[in-house]
Structures are given as structure tokens and as C-alpha cells.
PAZAPA-4460 file (N, C-alpha, C; in steps of 0.05 Angstrom, whole numbers, plus 32768, in hexadecimal, padded with zeros to 4 digits):
% residues 272
    n_x    n_y    n_z   ca_x   ca_y   ca_z    c_x    c_y    c_z   seq   type   mol
   9044   8D61   8A8D   904D   8D49   8A92   905A   8D4C   8AAD     1      M     A
   9073   8D51   8AB4   9081   8D60   8AC8   9072   8D74   8AD5     2      H     A
   9067   8D6A   8AF6   9059   8D7C   8AF5   9075   8D8B   8B1A     3      Q     A
   9083   8D7A   8B1E   909A   8D7C   8B33   90AC   8D92   8B2C     4      H     A
   90AF   8DAB   8B31   90C2   8DC2   8B2D   90C8   8DCB   8B4B     5      I     A
   90ED   8DCD   8B52   90ED   8DCE   8B6B   90F8   8DEA   8B68     6      Q     A
   9102   8DF9   8B7B   910D   8E11   8B7A   9126   8E15   8B6C     7      T     A
   912B   8E25   8B61   9149   8E26   8B57   9162   8E2B   8B63     8      A     A
   915F   8E2F   8B7F   916C   8E2D   8B9D   917C   8E16   8BAA     9      T     A
   916A   8E05   8BA7   916B   8DE9   8BBE   9180   8DDC   8BAD    10      G     A
   9195   8DCA   8BC7   91A4   8DAE   8BB3   9195   8D9F   8BB8    11      I     A
   918E   8D90   8B96   917D   8D7A   8B9F   9188   8D5C   8BA1    12      V     A
   91A2   8D61   8B98   91B2   8D42   8B8F   91D1   8D4D   8B9B    13      L     A
   91D9   8D3F   8BAD   91FB   8D3F   8BB7   9208   8D30   8BB9    14      S     A
   921E   8D26   8BBC   9231   8D16   8BBC   924A   8D1B   8BD1    15      F     A
   924E   8D0D   8BDC   9262   8D13   8BF5   9278   8D06   8BFA    16      Q     A
   9291   8D0A   8BE8   92AB   8CFB   8BF6   92A6   8CDA   8BEA    17      Q     A
   9299   8CD8   8BD0   9297   8CBF   8BC5   92AE   8CB5   8BB4    18      V     A
   92B2   8C9C   8BBF   92C9   8C8C   8BB4   92BD   8C70   8BB0    19      S     A
   92D0   8C60   8B9D   92C4   8C4E   8B8E   92DC   8C37   8B8E    20      K     A
   92E1   8C22   8B8F   92F8   8C15   8B8F   92F2   8C01   8B7A    21      T     A
   9303   8BF3   8B6B   92F8   8BD8   8B59   9312   8BC9   8B66    22      F     A
   9318   8BBA   8B78   9335   8BB0   8B7D   9340   8BC4   8B7F    23      G     A
   9358   8BC2   8B72   936E   8BD7   8B74   936D   8BF1   8B68    24      G     A
   9358   8BED   8B53   934D   8C0E   8B48   933D   8C20   8B52    25      L     A
   9348   8C34   8B57   9335   8C4E   8B5D   9328   8C59   8B58    26      V     A
   930C   8C56   8B49   92FE   8C61   8B32   92F4   8C7F   8B45    27      A     A
   92EF   8C7F   8B59   92E4   8C9A   8B62   92F8   8C99   8B82    28      L     A
   92FE   8CB8   8B84   9312   8CB5   8B9A   9306   8CD8   8BA3    29      D     A
   92FA   8CD1   8BB7   92EC   8CE6   8BC5   92E5   8CFA   8BB8    30      G     A
   92CC   8CF3   8BA0   92BF   8D11   8B9D   92A6   8D12   8BA6    31      V     A
   92A6   8D2D   8BA4   9289   8D3B   8BAE   9287   8D4E   8B9C    32      S     A
   9267   8D4F   8BA1   9260   8D68   8B8B   923B   8D67   8B8C    33      G     A
   9229   8D76   8B80   9210   8D81   8B86   9206   8D86   8B6A    34      Y     A
   91F0   8D8C   8B6D   91D9   8D9B   8B5A   91CB   8DA1   8B5D    35      V     A
   91C0   8DB9   8B5C   91A3   8DC7   8B65   918D   8DBB   8B5A    36      R     A
   917E   8DC2   8B60   9167   8DBF   8B54   9158   8DD0   8B3D    37      A     A
   915B   8DC5   8B26   9151   8DD5   8B06   916E   8DDD   8AFF    38      G     A
   9189   8DCC   8B0A   91A0   8DD9   8AFF   91A9   8DC5   8AE3    39      E     A
   91BA   8DCC   8AD7   91C7   8DB6   8AC0   91E4   8DB7   8ACA    40      I     A
   91EF   8DA5   8AD1   9205   8DA0   8AD7   9218   8D8C   8AC9    41      L     A
   922B   8D9A   8AC0   923A   8D8C   8AA7   924F   8D7D   8AB1    42      G     A
   925C   8D5B   8AAF   9274   8D55   8AC2   9282   8D4A   8AA6    43      I     A
   92A0   8D50   8AAE   92AF   8D4A   8A94   92CA   8D3F   8AA1    44      I     A
   92D7   8D32   8A8E   92F5   8D1E   8A95   92F8   8D14   8A83    45      G     A
   9312   8D0B   8A83   9315   8CF1   8A6A   930A   8CD2   8A6E    46      P     A
   9311   8CC1   8A5B   9307   8CAD   8A5F   9311   8CA0   8A7C    47      N     A
   9301   8C8F   8A89   930F   8C81   8A9D   9311   8C95   8ABE    48      G     A
   9303   8CAE   8AB3   9306   8CC2   8ACF   92F1   8CBD   8AE2    49      A     A
   92DE   8CA8   8ADC   92D1   8CA8   8AF5   92B2   8CB4   8AF3    50      G     A
   92AD   8CBC   8ADD   9296   8CD2   8AD5   927B   8CB3   8AD5    51      K     A
   927A   8CA4   8ACB   9268   8C8C   8AC6   9262   8C80   8ADF    52      T     A
   9278   8C7E   8AF1   9279   8C6E   8B0B   926C   8C7F   8B21    53      T     A
   9271   8C95   8B16   9259   8CAB   8B26   9241   8CA8   8B27    54      L     A
   9236   8CAA   8B0A   921B   8CA3   8B09   920C   8C8B   8B12    55      F     A
   9225   8C73   8B0B   9217   8C5D   8B15   9211   8C5A   8B39    56      N     A
   9228   8C66   8B48   921F   8C6C   8B61   9209   8C77   8B6A    57      V     A
   920B   8C8D   8B57   91ED   8CA4   8B5D   91D1   8C93   8B5C    58      I     A
   91D7   8C84   8B43   91B8   8C72   8B41   91BE   8C54   8B51    59      C     A
   91C9   8C50   8B5D   91C7   8C33   8B69   91D2   8C23   8B5F    60      G     A
   91E4   8C2A   8B45   91ED   8C08   8B33   9207   8C02   8B40    61      A     A
   9215   8C0F   8B55   922D   8C10   8B62   922A   8C16   8B7D    62      L     A
   9233   8C08   8B90   9231   8C13   8BB0   9254   8C1E   8BB2    63      R     A
   9250   8C36   8BB7   9267   8C48   8BBE   927B   8C35   8BD4    64      P     A
   9291   8C3A   8BD0   92A4   8C2F   8BE3   92A6   8C3D   8BFE    65      T     A
   929F   8C5A   8BFA   929E   8C6B   8C07   928E   8C86   8C03    66      A     A
   9284   8C97   8C12   9272   8CB0   8C10   9259   8CAD   8C13    67      G     A
   924A   8CBF   8C0E   922C   8CC9   8C0D   9224   8CCE   8BFB    68      E     A
   920D   8CCA   8BF6   91F5   8CD4   8BE0   91DF   8CDF   8BE3    69      I     A
   91D3   8CF1   8BE2   91BA   8D02   8BEC   91AE   8D0C   8BDA    70      N     A
   9196   8D09   8BD7   917C   8D0B   8BC3   9168   8D1F   8BD0    71      F     A
   9163   8D38   8BD2   914B   8D44   8BE0   914F   8D44   8BFB    72      R     A
   9160   8D43   8C06   916D   8D3E   8C27   9167   8D22   8C2A    73      S     A
   916C   8D0E   8C1F   9166   8CF1   8C26   917B   8CE2   8C1B    74      Q     A
   9188   8CD1   8C2D   91A1   8CC0   8C25   919C   8CAC   8C11    75      R     A
   91A7   8CAC   8C02   919E   8C94   8BEC   91AF   8C7C   8BE7    76      I     A
   91C7   8C83   8BF6   91E0   8C79   8BEF   91DE   8C59   8BF5    77      T     A
   91E2   8C49   8BDC   91E2   8C25   8BDF   91C3   8C21   8BD5    78      G     A
   91AC   8C2F   8BD4   9196   8C29   8BCB   9198   8C1C   8BB5    79      L     A
   9187   8C07   8BA8   9184   8BF7   8B8F   917D   8C10   8B75    80      P     A
   9188   8BFE   8B63   9178   8C0F   8B4A   9161   8C1F   8B4B    81      C     A
   9146   8C08   8B4B   912F   8C0E   8B48   9125   8C23   8B5B    82      H     A
   9131   8C21   8B7D   9122   8C37   8B88   912D   8C51   8B82    83      R     A
   914B   8C56   8B79   9153   8C6D   8B7A   9142   8C77   8B61    84      V     A
   913F   8C68   8B4E   912F   8C71   8B35   9114   8C79   8B3C    85      A     A
   9102   8C68   8B57   90E7   8C77   8B5C   90E5   8C92   8B6D    86      E     A
   9100   8C93   8B7F   9103   8CA8   8B85   9105   8CCA   8B72    87      L     A
   910A   8CBD   8B59   9107   8CD5   8B47   9123   8CDC   8B39    88      G     A
   9133   8CC4   8B31   9151   8CCB   8B2A   914F   8CB9   8B0E    89      I     A
   9153   8CBF   8AFC   914E   8CB2   8ADF   916A   8CB1   8ACA    90      A     A
   9175   8CA1   8ABC   918D   8CAA   8AB5   9190   8C9A   8A9B    91      R     A
   91A6   8CA0   8A84   91A8   8C94   8A6E   91C5   8C85   8A6D    92      T     A
   91CB   8C79   8A5D   91E5   8C6D   8A5C   91F9   8C72   8A44    93      F     A
   9212   8C69   8A49   921D   8C6A   8A31   921F   8C53   8A1D    94      Q     A
   9219   8C3F   8A22   920A   8C2A   8A13   91F1   8C2A   8A0C    95      N     A
   91E7   8C30   89FA   91CA   8C2F   89F8   91B8   8C1A   89FD    96      I     A
   91A5   8C1D   8A15   9194   8C09   8A1B   9174   8C15   8A13    97      R     A
   9173   8C02   89F7   9153   8C08   89F6   9151   8BEE   89EF    98      L     A
   9130   8BEE   89ED   9124   8BD3   89E5   9128   8BD1   89C8    99      F     A
   913C   8BC3   89BA   9140   8BCA   8998   9124   8BBE   898D   100      R     A
   9115   8BAE   8993   9103   8BA2   8989   90E5   8BA5   8991   101      Q     A
   90EA   8BC1   899C   90CE   8BD1   89A1   90CC   8BE3   8994   102      M     A
   90B5   8BF0   898C   90B1   8C07   897D   90BF   8C23   8992   103      T     A
   90C2   8C37   897F   90CE   8C4E   8990   90B6   8C57   89A3   104      V     A
   909F   8C56   89A4   9088   8C5D   89B4   9088   8C4B   89CA   105      L     A
   908B   8C37   89C7   9085   8C20   89D8   90A1   8C1F   89EA   106      E     A
   90B7   8C28   89E1   90CC   8C34   89F2   90C5   8C40   8A0B   107      N     A
   90BC   8C5A   89FF   90B8   8C77   8A12   90A0   8C69   8A24   108      V     A
   908D   8C54   8A1E   9077   8C4E   8A2D   907E   8C3D   8A45   109      L     A
   909B   8C2B   8A3E   90A3   8C22   8A50   90AB   8C32   8A68   110      V     A
   90B6   8C49   8A62   90BC   8C5C   8A78   90A3   8C6A   8A87   111      G     A
   9089   8C74   8A7B   9077   8C7A   8A7E   9064   8C6B   8A94   112      C     A
   9065   8C4D   8A88   905E   8C3E   8AA0   9061   8C38   8ABC   113      H     A
   9078   8C41   8ABC   9088   8C41   8ADA   9071   8C57   8AEA   114      R     A
   9060   8C6D   8ADE   9058   8C7D   8AEF   9038   8C7C   8AE9   115      K     A
   902E   8C6A   8ADE   9015   8C5C   8ADB   9007   8C58   8AF9   116      G     A
   8FED   8C57   8AF9   8FE0   8C50   8B13   8FDB   8C38   8B11   117      S     A
   8FCC   8C2F   8AFC   8FBE   8C1F   8AF0   8FD0   8BFC   8AEE   118      V     A
   8FD6   8BE8   8AFD   8FE4   8BD6   8AFE   8FE4   8BC2   8AEC   119      G     A
   8FFC   8BAF   8AED   8FFB   8B9F   8AD2   8FEC   8B8E   8ACE   120      L     A
   8FDA   8B7D   8AE4   8FC1   8B6F   8ADC   8FB0   8B78   8AD1   121      L     A
   8FA5   8B97   8ADF   8F8D   8BA3   8ACE   8F92   8BA6   8AB3   122      A     A
   8FB0   8BAF   8AA7   8FB7   8BAE   8A92   8FB1   8B8F   8A77   123      T     A
   8FB5   8B7B   8A8F   8FB7   8B6B   8A75   8F98   8B61   8A78   124      V     A
   8F82   8B66   8A93   8F6D   8B57   8A93   8F57   8B73   8A82   125      L     A
   8F64   8B88   8A7B   8F55   8BA1   8A6D   8F3D   8BAD   8A81   126      R     A
   8F45   8BAD   8AA1   8F31   8BBF   8AAC   8F2A   8BDC   8AA8   127      L     A
   8F12   8BE2   8AAE   8F07   8BFA   8AB1   8F22   8C0D   8AB2   128      P     A
   8F27   8C28   8AA8   8F3D   8C32   8AAD   8F5A   8C32   8A9E   129      G     A
   8F58   8C20   8A94   8F74   8C1A   8A88   8F70   8C29   8A6F   130      I     A
   8F59   8C29   8A66   8F5E   8C3C   8A44   8F63   8C5B   8A48   131      H     A
   8F5C   8C5D   8A5D   8F58   8C7E   8A64   8F7E   8C81   8A69   132      R     A
   8F89   8C70   8A7B   8FA1   8C78   8A83   8FB3   8C6B   8A6D   133      E     A
   8FAA   8C5F   8A5E   8FBC   8C4E   8A4B   8FBE   8C68   8A31   134      E     A
   8FAC   8C79   8A2C   8FA7   8C8B   8A1C   8FBD   8CA8   8A27   135      R     A
   8FB9   8CB1   8A45   8FC5   8CC2   8A50   8FE5   8CBD   8A4C   136      Y     A
   8FEC   8C9C   8A54   9007   8C9D   8A4C   9010   8C93   8A30   137      L     A
   9006   8C95   8A1F   900A   8C91   89FF   900B   8CAF   89FD   138      R     A
   8FF8   8CCB   8A00   9001   8CE4   89FD   901C   8CF0   8A0D   139      D     A
   9020   8CE3   8A1D   9036   8CE8   8A28   904E   8CE2   8A1C   140      A     A
   9049   8CCA   8A15   906A   8CC1   8A06   9067   8CCE   89E4   141      A     A
   9054   8CD0   89DC   904F   8CE6   89C7   9064   8D04   89C9   142      Y     A
   9058   8D0B   89E0   9066   8D23   89EA   908B   8D23   89EB   143      G     A
   908A   8D13   89F8   90A9   8D13   89F8   90BC   8D09   89DF   144      Y     A
   90AB   8D00   89CE   90B6   8CF7   89B1   90B8   8D12   89A5   145      L     A
   90A3   8D1B   89A7   90A4   8D34   899C   90B6   8D46   89A6   146      E     A
   90BE   8D49   89B9   90D9   8D5E   89CD   90F1   8D55   89BE   147      M     A
   90F6   8D3A   89B7   910C   8D31   89A9   910B   8D2D   8989   148      V     A
   90F4   8D37   8984   90F1   8D34   8965   90ED   8D1A   8956   149      G     A
   90E1   8D09   8969   90E1   8CF0   8955   90C7   8CE3   895C   150      L     A
   90B6   8CF2   8959   9095   8CED   8960   908C   8CDF   893E   151      A     A
   90A2   8CE9   8929   9094   8CD9   8918   90A0   8CBF   890A   152      D     A
   90B0   8CB6   8926   90BD   8C9B   892A   90B3   8C86   893F   153      R     A
   9092   8C93   893E   9091   8C82   8957   908A   8C63   8950   154      A     A
   9082   8C63   8942   907F   8C41   893A   908F   8C38   8929   155      D     A
   90AD   8C40   8934   90BE   8C38   891E   90D0   8C26   8935   156      V     A
   90D6   8C0C   8930   90E3   8BFD   8943   9102   8C0E   894E   157      L     A
   9109   8C0A   8966   911F   8C1A   8970   9134   8C0D   8962   158      A     A
   913A   8BF5   895A   9150   8BED   894C   9157   8BF7   8930   159      S     A
   9143   8C08   8926   9142   8C12   8909   9149   8C32   890A   160      N     A
   9152   8C3F   8927   915D   8C55   892F   9173   8C5B   8922   161      L     A
   917D   8C74   891F   919F   8C7A   891C   91A7   8C76   893C   162      T     A
   91BF   8C78   8940   91CC   8C76   895C   91BF   8C88   896C   163      T     A
   91BF   8CAB   8957   91B9   8CBD   8965   91A0   8CC2   896C   164      G     A
   918B   8CBA   8959   9172   8CAE   8960   916F   8CA0   897D   165      Q     A
   917A   8C86   897C   9179   8C75   8992   917F   8C8B   89AD   166      Q     A
   9192   8C98   89A7   919B   8CA9   89C0   9186   8CC1   89CB   167      R     A
   917C   8CC8   89B8   9168   8CDB   89C4   914E   8CD0   89CF   168      L     A
   9147   8CB9   89BA   9128   8CA2   89CB   913C   8C9E   89E7   169      L     A
   9157   8C8D   89E6   9152   8C8D   8A0B   914B   8CA1   8A1A   170      E     A
   9156   8CBF   8A16   914D   8CD3   8A29   9134   8CD6   8A27   171      V     A
   9129   8CD9   8A15   9108   8CD2   8A11   9100   8CC1   8A21   172      A     A
   9105   8CAA   8A26   90F7   8C93   8A38   9105   8C99   8A59   173      R     A
   911F   8CA2   8A57   9124   8CA9   8A74   9112   8CBD   8A82   174      A     A
   910B   8CD5   8A74   90EF   8CE6   8A7C   90D7   8CDF   8A80   175      L     A
   90D0   8CC9   8A6D   90B4   8CBE   8A73   90AD   8CB4   8A8B   176      A     A
   90C3   8CB1   8A9F   90C0   8CAA   8AC3   90B5   8CC5   8ACB   177      A     A
   90B7   8CD5   8AC3   90B9   8CF2   8AD5   90CE   8CEE   8AE4   178      E     A
   90E1   8CF1   8AE8   90F3   8CF4   8AF5   90F3   8D10   8B07   179      P     A
   9105   8D19   8B14   9114   8D34   8B1F   9129   8D39   8B12   180      Q     A
   9136   8D1F   8B11   915C   8D31   8B0D   9162   8D12   8AF7   181      V     A
   916D   8D1A   8AE5   9176   8D0A   8ACD   9193   8D0B   8AC9   182      V     A
   919E   8CF3   8AC2   91BC   8CED   8AC3   91BA   8CEC   8AA6   183      L     A
   91C5   8CF5   8A99   91CE   8CF0   8A7A   91E8   8CEF   8A75   184      L     A
   91F0   8CD2   8A6B   9207   8CC7   8A6C   9213   8CCA   8A4C   185      D     A
   921E   8CDD   8A40   922A   8CE3   8A2A   9215   8CDC   8A0C   186      E     A
   91FD   8CEE   8A17   91E7   8CEC   8A00   91EB   8CF6   89EA   187      P     A
   9202   8D00   89E3   9214   8D13   89D0   9219   8CF8   89BE   188      G     A
   9228   8CE8   89C1   9234   8CD6   89B8   9227   8CC7   899B   189      A     A
   9232   8CCD   898A   922F   8CBC   8970   9213   8CC8   895E   190      G     A
   9211   8CE8   896D   91FD   8CF8   8965   920A   8D07   8951   191      L     A
   91FE   8D0E   8935   9206   8D1C   8921   91FF   8D40   8929   192      N     A
   9205   8D58   8918   9209   8D6F   8926   91E9   8D75   891E   193      T     A
   91D5   8D6E   8918   91BB   8D7B   891B   91AF   8D6E   8936   194      R     A
   91B7   8D4C   8931   91A7   8D44   894D   91B8   8D50   8969   195      E     A
   91CF   8D5B   896B   91DC   8D62   897F   91C9   8D7F   8985   196      T     A
   91CC   8D8E   8975   91BA   8DA7   8975   919C   8D9D   8984   197      R     A
   9194   8D90   8974   9173   8D8B   8984   917E   8D7F   899B   198      T     A
   918D   8D6E   89A5   9199   8D64   89C4   9195   8D7F   89D7   199      L     A
   91A8   8D8D   89C8   91AB   8DAA   89D8   9199   8DB3   89E3   200      A     A
   9182   8DBA   89C9   916C   8DC2   89D5   915A   8DB5   89E5   201      E     A
   915E   8D9D   89E0   914F   8D86   89EB   9156   8D8E   8A0D   202      F     A
   916D   8D8C   8A10   9175   8D8D   8A2F   916D   8DA9   8A39   203      I     A
   916F   8DC3   8A2D   9165   8DD7   8A3A   914D   8DD8   8A3E   204      I     A
   9139   8DC8   8A2D   911C   8DCB   8A30   910F   8DB6   8A4F   205      R     A
   9129   8D9F   8A52   9124   8D94   8A63   9126   8DA0   8A7A   206      M     A
   9134   8DB4   8A7D   913A   8DC7   8A93   9121   8DE0   8A97   207      Q     A
   911F   8DEC   8A80   9113   8DFD   8A85   90ED   8DF5   8A83   208      Q     A
   90EA   8DE9   8A73   90C5   8DE0   8A72   90BF   8DC5   8A82   209      E     A
   90D3   8DB8   8A88   90CA   8D9F   8A9F   90D9   8DA7   8ABD   210      L     A
   90E6   8DBD   8AB9   90F4   8DBB   8ADD   9106   8DA9   8AE6   211      G     A
   9113   8DA1   8AD3   9127   8D7D   8AD5   913E   8D8C   8AE0   212      L     A
   9149   8D81   8AEF   9167   8D7B   8AF9   9177   8D6C   8AEC   213      T     A
   918E   8D77   8AE0   919E   8D63   8ACB   91BA   8D65   8AD0   214      I     A
   91CA   8D4B   8AD2   91E3   8D46   8ACB   91EB   8D3A   8AB9   215      M     A
   91FA   8D48   8AAE   9207   8D39   8A95   9222   8D37   8A8D   216      L     A
   9228   8D20   8A88   9242   8D18   8A7E   9245   8D17   8A5C   217      I     A
   9257   8D26   8A52   925D   8D2C   8A35   9275   8D2C   8A2D   218      E     A
   927B   8D26   8A1A   9292   8D25   8A0C   9297   8D3F   89F6   219      H     A
   927F   8D3F   89EC   9280   8D5E   89DD   927A   8D72   89E9   220      D     A
   9292   8D7E   89EE   9297   8D97   89FA   9280   8DAE   89F5   221      M     A
   927A   8DB3   89DE   926F   8DCE   89D9   9258   8DC8   89E1   222      R     A
   9249   8DAC   89DC   9232   8DA7   89E1   9226   8DAA   8A01   223      L     A
   9248   8DA0   8A11   923E   8D9D   8A38   9240   8DBF   8A38   224      L     A
   9255   8DC9   8A30   9251   8DE4   8A3E   9240   8E00   8A34   225      M     A
   9237   8DF0   8A18   921E   8E03   8A17   9208   8E04   8A25   226      E     A
   9203   8DF0   8A2F   91E3   8DE6   8A46   91EF   8DE3   8A66   227      V     A
   9204   8DE4   8A68   920F   8DDD   8A84   9209   8DFC   8A8F   228      S     A
   9202   8DFB   8AA7   9209   8E10   8AB4   921E   8E13   8AC9   229      E     A
   922C   8DF5   8AD0   923E   8DF2   8AE1   924F   8DDC   8AD3   230      R     A
   9266   8DDF   8ADB   9271   8DC2   8AD6   928A   8DB6   8ADF   231      V     A
   9288   8D99   8AED   9298   8D88   8B00   92AA   8D7E   8AF3   232      L     A
   92C3   8D84   8AF9   92DE   8D74   8AE0   92E5   8D59   8AF2   233      V     A
   92E6   8D43   8AF3   92F0   8D32   8AF7   9309   8D21   8AE9   234      I     A
   9321   8D1C   8B00   9331   8D0D   8AEE   9341   8CF4   8AFF   235      D     A
   933E   8CDC   8AF2   934E   8CCC   8B05   933F   8CCA   8B1A   236      R     A
   9321   8CCD   8B1D   930C   8CC7   8B35   9316   8CDD   8B47   237      G     A
   931F   8CF1   8B44   9322   8D0C   8B56   9313   8D1F   8B49   238      R     A
   9307   8D37   8B56   92F7   8D4D   8B47   9318   8D67   8B48   239      K     A
   9319   8D69   8B30   932F   8D7F   8B2E   9328   8D96   8B2A   240      I     A
   9310   8D9C   8B23   9302   8DBA   8B18   92E5   8DB9   8B21   241      A     A
   92DF   8DD3   8B2B   92BC   8DD9   8B21   92B6   8DEF   8B23   242      E     A
   92A3   8DF5   8B19   929B   8E15   8B0F   928B   8E17   8AF4   243      G     A
   9286   8E32   8AF2   9275   8E39   8AD4   9283   8E31   8ABA   244      S     A
   9273   8E2C   8AA9   9289   8E1F   8A89   9298   8E32   8A84   245      P     A
   929C   8E51   8A8B   92B2   8E5E   8A85   92C3   8E5D   8A95   246      S     A
   92C4   8E55   8AB0   92D4   8E54   8AC8   92E9   8E3C   8AC2   247      Q     A
   92D9   8E25   8AB7   92E4   8E0D   8AB5   92F3   8E14   8A9E   248      V     A
   92ED   8E1A   8A83   92FB   8E20   8A6B   9315   8E34   8A66   249      Q     A
   930F   8E41   8A7D   9329   8E54   8A80   933D   8E50   8A92   250      S     A
   9339   8E29   8AA4   9346   8E23   8AB4   935F   8E19   8AA7   251      N     A
   9378   8E20   8AA6   938F   8E0D   8A98   938F   8DF3   8A96   252      P     A
   938F   8DEA   8AAF   938E   8DCE   8AAF   937C   8DBD   8AA4   253      Q     A
   9360   8DC7   8AA3   9346   8DBB   8A96   9353   8DC6   8A7A   254      V     A
   935A   8DCE   8A6C   9361   8DD7   8A57   9375   8DC8   8A4A   255      I     A
   9389   8DC8   8A56   939A   8DB0   8A50   9390   8D90   8A4D   256      A     A
   9383   8D8B   8A63   9380   8D71   8A60   9361   8D66   8A4E   257      A     A
   9351   8D7E   8A4C   9333   8D71   8A48   9331   8D7C   8A2E   258      Y     A
   9331   8D98   8A2A   9329   8DAB   8A19   9340   8DAB   8A00   259      L     A
   9356   8DAA   8A08   936F   8DAF   89E9   9364   8DC8   89DD   260      G     A
   937A   8DCF   89C5   937B   8DE6   89BE   9366   8DEA   89A8   261      D     A
   9352   8DD5   8997   9346   8DD7   898C   932A   8DE6   899C   262      D     A
   9323   8DE7   89B3   930E   8DF0   89C5   9315   8E08   89C8   263      F     A
   932C   8E11   89C4   932D   8E2C   89CD   9330   8E3E   89AC   264      I     A
   9337   8E2F   899D   932F   8E37   8981   931A   8E45   897A   265      A     A
   930A   8E23   8982   92E7   8E23   8972   92DA   8E2B   8990   266      N     A
   92D8   8E3F   899E   92CF   8E4A   89B0   92AB   8E3F   89B1   267      P     A
   92A2   8E31   89CD   9280   8E35   89C3   9272   8E49   89C3   268      S     A
   9259   8E45   89BD   924F   8E60   89C2   924C   8E6D   89DE   269      P     A
   924D   8E60   89F5   9258   8E6A   8A0C   926A   8E7D   8A15   270      A     A
   9280   8E76   8A07   9298   8E7E   8A07   929D   8E9D   89F8   271      Q     A
   928B   8E9F   89E4   928D   8EB6   89D1   927D   8ECD   89DE   272      R     A
***
């Protein structure tokens, strides 16, 4: 499915001194960072810290007040969402955005069709070549559903899935567009223990089998620390810490503000 795998050393996405203000509210205040090709970067911080705003600025949903965003050495600051998506950056949302009255398979096919070579008119007129491409896209869609454990729910309406299943479906749909970078905005919200385990395994497979670069916002600290290779901490629109999971977990300021006594008493597998 994904044929694009970059070297593990180069920076694929970077943001320098990015700020965003809404009236008198400073949502982002000079945040800088990067993610290397094939890396999983976790982003943590309290509610209102500016994490989702950073995603929105990267994806083109918001134009930054100041700063610059670069993707594979190309300046993408201020590009509209569809152009950023076409370049190879996909995302999921805090608030699930599925086509609820379409089936699980149809939702993934929406993502697949962005990569299709046969146009909409050819599809409508059933021109030669369309059946072959439809079969390819359906096979690809089923492949993504198998990866998130939803292949047996392919013909179910998205509205009939549990919240956790809907979140996994949204990730599968994002992958169907064959991006190079995926921004996951709290994919673990609403997942039960089994679904969280499936998600953790899936994120690692996205990296290892599909060669994807992943930025992950997540409140489930055990999930985030387990899969992330590097963690960025944002508070009140500013970056206050950055480093490996173990470095961030041992940072007294981060522990006090975000991880809490419970996290120290019940460490993630990465800490043990």
C-alpha cells in the first residue's frame, strides 16, 4: 500500500517560532519543533495548552500569526488544507468526523479514492478501467480495516460502531490516502483497555510496516509513552520540555504538571 519510506535520519516536518493569537488569547507562543522521517513524536500538555492549535496550523486549518512550517524542505505555511493533504499530511480529529450513514468500508474508500487515477466522471459512466481500480481500492480498504481489527464490521454503518471503533476507523480512513505524515489527535479517547492495546500495536505497525511518520497528541500517558520515541511538552502555548519518554518522565516540572503521582506509582512498560 505505502511505498514511500524515507531514511530514518532526515527531518520531514518542522515548525519554527510558530505563534497563533485569537484576539487577545495567545494559543501558541513561539513553538518550535521537528519530526524525523519514520519517527513517532508524542505531544503532551494540559487542556488548552495549544496542542490541537499546533495541528490545525500545520494542516492548514489555521494560518499562524507568526512563524514558519516546512514539509520535506518545502514551505507550507498558510497553504489550504487540501493542498497540505495532497502533499502527504493526514490527520484525525478530537471530535470524530466520519460519514455516519455510510458503511465502515465506504468511509475508508472515501480516503482511498483521493489516490485513485480514474476520475469521478469515469466512475459515473462506468468507463473501462474503473472496475479494476475499484477492486484495487476495495482490497486496499479491507487491508486497513484488518489492521485496526474492523474487517468483520466492513458492512456496518459507521454510526453503529462504538466510540472506540469509530476512532480506529478514522485512523484507517486517514491512512487510506497514503500519507507520509499522520497527525493523530487523541486517538485513544473513549477506547477501552482492549481497544487501547489494539491502537498501540497499530501505531507501531504504521511506523514499522508502512514507514509512516507520526505526531501523536494523547492524554493516555501510558499509551503515549509506550509508542513515542520523543516527547514534546506544551504549556500555555509554549514548549517547556522535549526529549525521550524517560527524560520527560523524570522532569520534575512535567511530572508535577501532567503526569502526577499515579503515573509515578504505576509506570508504563517503557519505564520498567
